[in-house]
C-alpha positions as CSV (number, residue, x, y, z in Angstrom):
1,M,98.7,103.5,71.1
2,K,98.5,99.7,71.0
3,L,96.8,97.0,69.0
4,L,93.8,95.3,70.6
5,R,95.2,91.9,70.0
6,D,98.3,92.8,72.1
7,I,96.5,94.2,75.1
8,L,94.2,91.2,75.2
9,Y,97.2,88.9,75.9
10,K,96.3,86.6,78.9
11,A,92.9,88.3,79.4
12,G,91.0,85.0,79.4
13,I,89.3,85.3,76.0
14,D,86.3,82.9,75.4
15,E,85.1,84.3,72.0
16,V,85.8,87.1,69.6
17,V,83.4,88.6,67.1
18,G,85.1,91.1,64.8
19,N,88.7,92.3,64.2
20,T,91.3,92.5,66.9
21,N,93.8,94.2,64.6
22,L,92.5,97.6,65.8
23,A,94.3,100.5,67.3
24,V,93.5,101.3,71.0
25,E,94.4,104.7,72.4
26,S,92.7,104.1,75.8
27,I,90.8,101.6,78.0
28,C,87.8,102.6,80.0
29,F,85.1,101.0,82.1
30,D,82.9,104.2,82.3
31,S,80.8,104.5,79.2
32,R,81.0,108.3,79.5
33,E,84.8,108.1,78.8
34,A,84.3,106.0,75.7
35,D,85.4,107.3,72.3
36,K,86.4,106.0,68.8
37,L,89.8,104.8,69.9
38,S,88.9,103.4,73.3
39,A,88.2,99.8,74.4
40,F,85.2,99.7,76.7
41,V,85.3,97.0,79.4
42,A,81.8,96.1,80.8
43,V,82.6,95.5,84.5
44,R,80.0,94.1,86.9
45,G,80.5,96.4,89.9
46,T,78.9,96.7,93.4
47,Q,76.6,99.5,92.3
48,T,75.9,98.8,88.7
49,D,76.6,96.4,85.8
50,G,78.7,97.8,82.9
51,H,76.9,95.5,80.5
52,L,73.9,97.9,80.8
53,F,76.0,100.6,79.2
54,I,77.4,98.8,76.2
55,D,75.0,100.6,73.8
56,K,75.9,104.0,75.4
57,A,79.7,103.3,75.0
58,I,79.1,102.4,71.3
59,A,77.0,105.6,70.9
60,Q,80.0,107.5,72.3
61,G,82.1,106.0,69.5
62,S,83.7,102.9,71.0
63,Q,84.2,100.2,68.4
64,I,85.6,97.6,70.9
65,I,83.5,96.0,73.6
66,V,85.0,93.6,76.2
67,C,82.2,91.8,78.1
68,E,81.2,88.6,79.8
69,E,78.0,88.3,77.7
70,I,77.9,89.3,74.0
71,P,74.7,91.2,73.4
72,D,72.0,89.5,71.3
73,A,71.8,92.5,69.0
74,M,75.3,93.2,67.9
75,Q,76.1,96.4,65.9
76,D,78.0,96.4,62.7
77,G,81.6,97.6,62.8
78,V,82.0,96.8,66.5
79,T,84.4,94.1,67.8
80,Y,83.0,92.1,70.7
81,V,85.4,90.2,72.9
82,K,83.9,87.8,75.4
83,V,86.0,87.0,78.5
84,N,85.3,84.9,81.6
85,D,85.9,87.8,84.0
86,T,85.9,91.4,83.0
87,K,87.2,92.6,86.3
88,A,90.4,90.5,85.9
89,A,90.5,91.3,82.2
90,L,90.5,95.0,82.9
91,G,93.6,94.7,85.1
92,I,95.4,92.5,82.7
93,M,94.6,94.7,79.7
94,A,95.7,97.8,81.6
95,S,99.0,96.1,82.5
96,N,99.5,95.2,78.8
97,F,98.6,98.6,77.6
98,Y,101.2,100.3,79.8
99,D,103.9,97.7,79.0
100,S,103.7,95.7,82.2
101,P,105.2,98.4,84.5
102,S,105.0,96.2,87.6
103,E,107.5,93.8,86.1
104,Q,110.0,96.7,85.7
105,L,109.8,97.6,89.4
106,H,110.4,95.9,92.7
107,L,106.7,96.1,93.6
108,V,105.9,95.2,97.2
109,G,102.3,95.1,98.5
110,V,101.2,95.4,102.1
111,T,97.8,94.1,103.3
112,G,96.1,93.7,106.7
113,T,93.4,95.4,108.7
114,N,95.8,97.8,110.5
115,G,99.3,99.1,109.7
116,K,99.2,99.2,105.9
117,T,99.7,102.9,105.5
118,T,102.4,103.2,108.1
119,T,104.3,100.2,106.8
120,V,104.4,101.3,103.1
121,T,105.3,104.9,104.2
122,L,108.2,103.5,106.4
123,L,109.4,101.4,103.4
124,Y,109.2,104.4,101.1
125,Q,111.2,106.5,103.5
126,L,113.7,103.7,104.2
127,F,114.5,103.0,100.6
128,K,114.7,106.6,99.8
129,A,117.2,107.0,102.6
130,L,119.2,104.0,101.2
131,G,119.6,106.0,98.0
132,Y,116.8,104.6,95.8
133,K,114.2,106.5,93.8
134,C,110.8,105.0,94.9
135,G,107.1,105.1,94.4
136,L,104.4,105.0,97.1
137,I,100.7,104.1,96.8
138,S,98.9,104.7,100.0
139,T,95.6,105.9,101.6
140,V,97.2,109.2,102.6
141,V,99.2,110.1,99.4
142,N,100.8,108.6,96.3
143,R,104.3,109.6,95.4
144,V,106.5,109.3,92.3
145,G,110.0,110.0,93.6
146,N,109.5,113.2,95.6
147,R,106.5,114.3,93.6
148,E,103.1,114.0,95.3
149,V,100.1,112.5,93.4
150,K,96.7,112.8,94.9
151,A,95.3,109.6,96.4
152,T,91.6,108.9,95.9
153,H,91.4,105.2,97.0
154,T,93.5,102.9,99.1
155,T,94.2,101.0,95.9
156,P,93.4,102.9,92.6
157,D,91.4,101.3,89.8
158,P,93.5,99.1,87.4
159,I,93.8,101.7,84.7
160,Q,95.0,104.5,87.1
161,L,97.1,102.0,89.0
162,N,99.0,100.8,85.9
163,K,99.3,104.4,84.6
164,L,100.8,105.4,87.9
165,L,103.3,102.5,87.9
166,A,104.2,103.3,84.3
167,T,105.0,106.9,85.4
168,M,107.2,105.6,88.1
169,V,109.1,103.5,85.6
170,E,109.5,106.4,83.2
171,E,110.8,108.6,86.0
172,G,113.4,106.1,87.1
173,C,111.9,104.5,90.2
174,E,113.3,101.1,91.2
175,Y,110.9,100.2,94.0
176,C,107.2,100.8,94.7
177,F,105.5,100.1,98.0
178,M,101.7,100.0,97.9
179,E,98.8,99.3,100.1
180,V,96.6,96.4,99.0
181,S,93.1,96.5,100.4
182,S,90.7,93.6,100.6
183,H,88.4,95.5,98.2
184,A,91.2,95.8,95.7
185,V,91.9,92.0,95.8
186,H,88.2,91.0,95.6
187,Q,87.5,93.5,92.8
188,E,90.6,92.3,91.0
189,R,92.1,95.8,90.8
190,I,95.6,94.1,91.2
191,A,95.0,91.6,88.4
192,G,98.0,91.5,86.0
193,L,100.4,93.0,88.5
194,I,103.7,91.1,89.3
195,F,104.7,91.6,93.0
196,K,108.2,91.1,94.2
197,G,106.9,90.7,97.8
198,A,103.8,90.8,99.9
199,L,103.4,91.6,103.6
200,F,100.6,90.6,106.0
201,S,100.3,92.8,109.1
202,N,97.2,91.5,110.9
203,I,93.5,90.9,110.5
204,T,90.6,91.9,112.7
205,R,87.0,92.8,112.1
206,D,86.5,95.4,109.3
207,H,84.7,96.0,106.1
208,L,81.9,93.5,106.9
209,D,79.4,95.9,105.2
210,Y,81.2,94.8,102.0
211,H,82.5,91.3,102.7
212,K,79.4,90.3,104.8
213,T,81.4,87.7,106.9
214,F,84.8,87.6,108.5
215,D,85.6,84.4,106.6
216,N,85.0,86.3,103.3
217,Y,87.2,89.1,104.5
218,I,90.0,86.6,105.4
219,A,89.5,84.9,102.0
220,A,90.0,88.2,100.2
221,K,93.2,88.9,102.0
222,K,94.4,85.4,101.4
223,A,93.8,85.6,97.6
224,F,96.5,88.2,97.4
225,F,99.1,85.6,98.6
226,D,97.5,82.9,96.5
227,G,98.3,84.8,93.4
228,L,102.0,85.4,94.1
229,T,104.6,83.6,91.9
230,S,107.5,81.5,93.1
231,D,109.9,84.4,92.5
232,A,108.2,86.5,95.2
233,F,108.4,86.5,99.0
234,S,105.7,86.7,101.6
235,L,106.4,88.2,105.0
236,I,103.8,87.5,107.7
237,N,103.2,88.7,111.3
238,L,103.4,85.4,113.1
239,D,101.9,86.9,116.3
240,D,98.6,87.2,114.4
241,K,96.6,83.9,114.7
242,H,95.4,84.1,111.1
243,A,98.9,84.7,109.6
244,E,99.6,81.1,108.5
245,I,96.2,80.8,106.9
246,M,97.2,83.6,104.5
247,V,100.1,81.6,103.0
248,Q,98.6,78.1,103.0
249,N,98.4,78.0,99.2
250,T,101.1,80.5,98.1
251,K,103.9,79.7,95.7
252,S,106.0,82.4,97.2
253,R,108.9,82.1,99.6
254,V,107.5,82.5,103.2
255,K,109.2,84.4,105.9
256,T,107.9,85.6,109.3
257,Y,108.3,88.4,111.8
258,A,107.1,88.7,115.4
259,L,107.6,90.4,118.8
260,R,106.2,87.4,120.9
261,T,106.8,84.3,118.8
262,D,110.0,82.8,117.4
263,A,110.3,84.1,113.8
264,D,112.8,84.8,111.0
265,F,112.8,88.5,112.1
266,K,112.4,89.2,115.8
267,A,112.3,92.4,117.9
268,K,111.8,93.3,121.6
269,I,110.5,96.6,123.1
270,L,113.0,97.8,125.7
271,E,111.4,101.2,126.4
272,S,108.2,102.9,125.3
273,H,107.5,106.7,125.7
274,F,105.6,109.5,124.0
275,Q,109.0,110.5,122.6
276,G,109.5,107.1,120.9
277,L,110.5,103.5,121.2
278,Y,113.8,101.8,122.3
279,L,114.0,98.5,120.5
280,N,116.2,95.5,120.2
281,I,116.0,94.1,116.6
282,E,118.0,90.9,116.1
283,G,120.5,91.8,118.8
284,R,121.0,95.4,117.8
285,E,119.5,98.2,120.0
286,L,118.1,101.4,118.4
287,W,116.0,104.4,119.3
288,T,113.1,105.3,117.0
289,K,110.7,108.3,116.9
290,L,107.7,106.1,116.4
291,I,105.4,105.4,119.3
292,G,103.7,102.2,120.5
293,K,103.8,98.5,120.2
294,F,101.9,98.5,116.9
295,N,104.7,100.7,115.4
296,A,107.3,98.2,116.7
297,Y,105.5,95.7,114.4
298,N,105.5,98.1,111.5
299,L,109.2,98.9,111.9
300,L,110.1,95.2,112.1
301,A,108.0,94.5,108.9
302,A,109.9,97.3,107.1
303,Y,113.2,95.9,108.4
304,G,112.4,92.3,107.3
305,T,111.3,93.5,103.9
306,A,114.5,95.5,103.3
307,L,116.6,92.4,104.1
308,L,114.5,90.2,101.8
309,L,115.2,92.8,99.1
310,D,118.9,92.3,99.7
311,Q,119.7,95.5,101.6
312,D,122.6,95.7,104.1
313,K,121.5,94.9,107.6
314,M,123.5,97.6,109.4
315,E,122.6,100.3,106.9
316,V,118.9,99.4,107.4
317,L,119.1,99.5,111.2
318,T,120.9,102.9,111.1
319,M,118.1,104.3,108.8
320,L,115.2,103.0,110.9
321,S,116.0,105.5,113.7
322,N,115.1,108.4,111.4
323,L,111.8,107.2,110.0
324,Q,108.5,109.0,110.8
325,S,104.9,108.0,110.9
326,P,102.6,109.2,108.1
327,S,100.1,112.0,108.8
328,G,97.3,111.1,111.2
329,R,98.9,108.1,112.7
330,F,99.5,108.7,116.5
331,E,100.2,112.3,115.7
332,Y,100.5,114.3,118.9
333,I,100.8,117.8,120.3
334,R,101.6,119.1,123.8
335,T,100.4,122.4,125.3
336,D,102.4,124.6,127.7
337,E,100.1,123.3,130.5
338,G,101.1,119.8,129.7
339,V,97.9,118.5,128.0
340,T,98.8,115.9,125.4
341,G,96.5,115.7,122.3
342,I,96.7,112.7,120.0
343,V,95.1,112.2,116.6
344,D,94.9,108.8,115.1
345,Y,93.1,107.1,112.2
346,A,92.0,104.2,114.4
347,H,88.6,103.4,112.9
348,T,88.3,99.7,113.8
349,P,87.9,98.0,117.2
350,D,91.4,96.5,117.1
351,A,93.0,99.7,116.0
352,L,91.3,101.7,118.7
353,K,92.3,99.1,121.3
354,N,95.9,99.2,120.1
355,V,96.1,103.0,120.3
356,L,94.5,103.2,123.7
357,G,96.6,100.3,124.9
358,T,99.7,102.2,123.8
359,I,98.6,105.2,125.7
360,Q,97.9,103.1,128.8
361,D,101.4,101.6,128.5
362,I,103.0,105.0,128.4
363,R,101.0,107.1,130.8
364,Q,102.1,107.6,134.4
365,G,98.8,106.6,135.9
366,D,97.3,109.8,137.4
367,E,96.4,111.5,134.1
368,T,92.8,111.6,132.9
369,L,92.4,110.0,129.4
370,I,89.6,111.5,127.4
371,T,88.7,109.8,124.1
372,V,86.7,111.4,121.3
373,V,85.4,108.7,118.9
374,G,82.7,108.1,116.3
375,C,81.9,105.5,113.6
376,G,81.4,106.0,109.9
377,G,77.9,105.9,108.3
378,D,77.0,103.4,105.6
379,R,79.6,101.0,106.9
380,D,79.7,97.9,109.1
381,K,77.2,98.7,111.9
382,G,78.4,95.7,114.0
383,K,81.6,97.4,115.1
384,R,79.8,100.4,116.5
385,P,79.0,99.0,120.0
386,E,82.4,97.3,120.0
387,M,84.2,100.7,119.4
388,A,82.2,102.4,122.2
389,S,82.9,99.6,124.6
390,I,86.6,99.6,124.0
391,A,86.8,103.4,124.3
392,C,85.0,103.2,127.7
393,E,87.0,100.3,129.0
394,L,90.3,101.9,128.3
395,S,89.5,105.6,128.9
396,N,88.5,107.7,131.9
397,K,86.0,109.7,129.9
398,V,84.5,109.2,126.5
399,I,82.8,111.6,124.1
400,L,80.8,109.8,121.4
401,T,80.4,111.9,118.2
402,S,80.1,111.7,114.5
403,D,82.8,110.5,112.1
404,N,81.8,110.6,108.5
405,P,78.1,110.0,108.8
406,R,77.6,110.0,105.0
407,S,73.9,109.3,104.4
408,E,73.1,108.2,107.9
409,D,71.7,110.2,110.8
410,P,74.7,110.9,113.2
411,A,72.5,110.6,116.2
412,Q,71.4,107.1,115.1
413,I,75.1,106.1,114.7
414,I,75.8,107.3,118.2
415,H,72.8,105.4,119.5
416,D,74.2,102.2,117.9
417,M,77.4,102.9,119.7
418,E,75.7,103.5,123.1
419,A,74.1,100.0,122.8
420,G,77.5,98.5,123.6
421,L,77.8,100.2,126.9
422,E,76.8,99.2,130.4
423,R,74.9,101.6,132.6
424,K,77.9,102.5,134.7
425,Q,79.9,103.3,131.6
426,L,77.3,105.7,130.4
427,K,78.0,107.8,133.5
428,N,81.4,108.7,132.1
429,T,80.2,109.1,128.5
430,L,79.0,112.2,126.7
431,S,77.2,112.1,123.3
432,I,77.8,115.2,121.2
433,T,76.7,114.9,117.5
434,D,78.8,117.8,116.2
435,R,82.4,116.6,116.0
436,R,83.9,120.1,116.4
437,E,81.9,120.7,119.6
438,A,82.9,117.2,120.8
439,I,86.6,118.1,120.4
440,K,86.0,121.5,122.1
441,A,84.3,119.7,125.1
442,A,87.3,117.4,125.4
443,A,89.7,120.3,125.4
444,A,87.7,122.1,128.1
445,M,87.6,119.0,130.3
446,A,91.3,118.4,130.1
447,G,93.6,119.6,132.9
448,P,97.4,119.8,133.2
449,G,99.0,116.4,132.4
450,D,95.8,115.0,130.9
451,I,95.6,113.2,127.5
452,I,93.0,113.6,124.7
453,L,92.7,111.0,122.0
454,V,90.7,112.0,118.9
455,A,90.2,108.8,116.9
456,G,88.8,107.7,113.6
457,K,89.7,110.2,110.9
458,G,93.5,110.7,111.3
459,H,94.9,112.2,108.1
460,E,91.5,113.0,106.6
461,T,90.9,116.8,106.1
462,Y,87.1,116.5,105.5
463,Q,83.9,115.3,107.0
464,E,81.4,113.6,104.6
465,I,77.8,114.5,105.3
466,K,74.8,113.8,103.0
467,G,77.0,113.4,99.9
468,E,79.0,116.6,100.6
469,R,82.5,116.9,101.9
470,F,83.2,119.7,104.4
471,D,86.7,120.9,105.5
472,F,87.5,119.2,108.8
473,D,91.0,118.5,110.1
474,D,91.1,116.8,113.6
475,L,94.6,117.9,114.4
476,Q,94.0,121.5,113.4
477,I,90.7,121.7,115.3
478,L,92.2,120.0,118.4
479,T,95.1,122.5,118.3
480,E,92.7,125.4,118.0
481,M,90.4,124.2,120.8
482,L,93.3,123.6,123.2
483,K,94.3,127.2,122.7
484,L,90.8,128.5,122.8
485,V,89.9,127.0,126.2
486,R,93.1,128.0,127.9
C-alpha cells in the first residue's frame, strides 16, 4: 500500500482538488476494477475514452480520479488529480507504486519491425548461460528466471509491466530483456521505465492500420530512443537505412552493428545451411544452430549488447553457439522422404522476403518451394498485395489462405492479396480459404526434396475468426498433413 502523493511523483500534475494523503492499494484504468482503495486513471484509448467512465469508477468505490479534464460536477469525498497526459501518468504512477523496479534491473529493450522476439530470446538464453538470473518479456512468452508467465501483448500495459518487473526484482533477477513495440511507445506503456540499453533491428512497412503513415511509424520507434538517459546505450543496425534517424536526438551512448557496413560490431556469414550458420564475428569463427542472414543480425545484436553490458568477449562467443530460436521462428521438420517443412511468423512483406530469401540461399536449386501464406484481418490492407507478390516472386508455387481473419471475410482478404499478382503468377497460385486444407494441399503437392513454407502465424496456437479463438498450430498441422499424405 502506498500514499497517493508518493505515486504521483513526476506524473505531470496540473491541478489537485482534494486530499493526496490517501492510501492506495491498487491502480486501474478499467472502471470495472475500481474499488475503495484504488486510483482510477482515465486514459484516452484507441477504442474509448476513460473520462466517460469516471462516474462508474466512483460508483464502484474509487475515491481517487486521475484525469486530463476534471468533471464539471465533482463528487464530495473524491480527490481529483488533473495531469497533462494520463497515458504517461499511468506508467509513471505504476512505476512509483511498484518501487521503480526498472531501476533495480539492467533493463534492455529491443524494437524494430522484425527480429524483436528472436533477439530478446537470444539475450535471455545468453545471459542465463553466463550465470545470471534473467527476466524475459516477449510476444511468445514472459519469463521470471525459469518460470513461465503467459504473454498477452508484445508489451504489457504499464500496471502489468511494472508488476512483472517488480516480481523479477523480488525473485533475484539482474537483467531483463523485453520487446518494445511501436504501439507500446505511442501509447506510453513504457513511460516511467529506466532502460539500460535499447536495440534497433530494422524498420519496414507494418502496423499502418494503427499509425496511418510510415513516417508516424518511424516516429513511434524513434521516440523510444529519444527518451533514453545519458547512462544508457543504443545499439543500432547500421545496414538499415533508417537506423541513424532513430538516434538523432538521443542522449544515450550510440553503438552500431552490421554485416555489410563498417560498424562497432561486425560479422560475416561464411556458410549458410538448414543445419545452421558458420559466422566470423570480429575475427572469431563459430558455428550456430540458427538459420539465415536475418539470424546473423540477431546473433550479432545479442553479441554487441552483451559486450556493452560488460561481459567477457570469449565467454559470449562460446555461448552463442548453443543459442536457439524461439518457437515459430524458422522452425523446421524433415520427413523420411526428404520433404522440408518450415513454419515462420513472417507476417510483414520484409519478413516474408527475408525468410524466402534465406531458403533461396540454402536450397540446392532443383527443389520445388511451396509457400502457404495469408494476411490478418482488421489490419493494414496495403501490405496484402505486397505479401502475395513477394511469395510468388520467390516461390515455385503459392497457396493463398486465411491467417487470423478476425472480423473480415477470409475470401475478401485473399482477393486483396490476389490484386498484387500478374496473370502469369496466378497460374502457379491456389486460393484455399481454409488454412488447414491449404496446408494439406501443400503437403500433397510436395515431393522428395521439396520445401514447404507456412508463413504468418509462427508460434501462435490459435486462429481468430469472428471474435473467437480456435485451436490451430501451424507446425502441428503441417507435421500431421505430411504424415497423412505419405
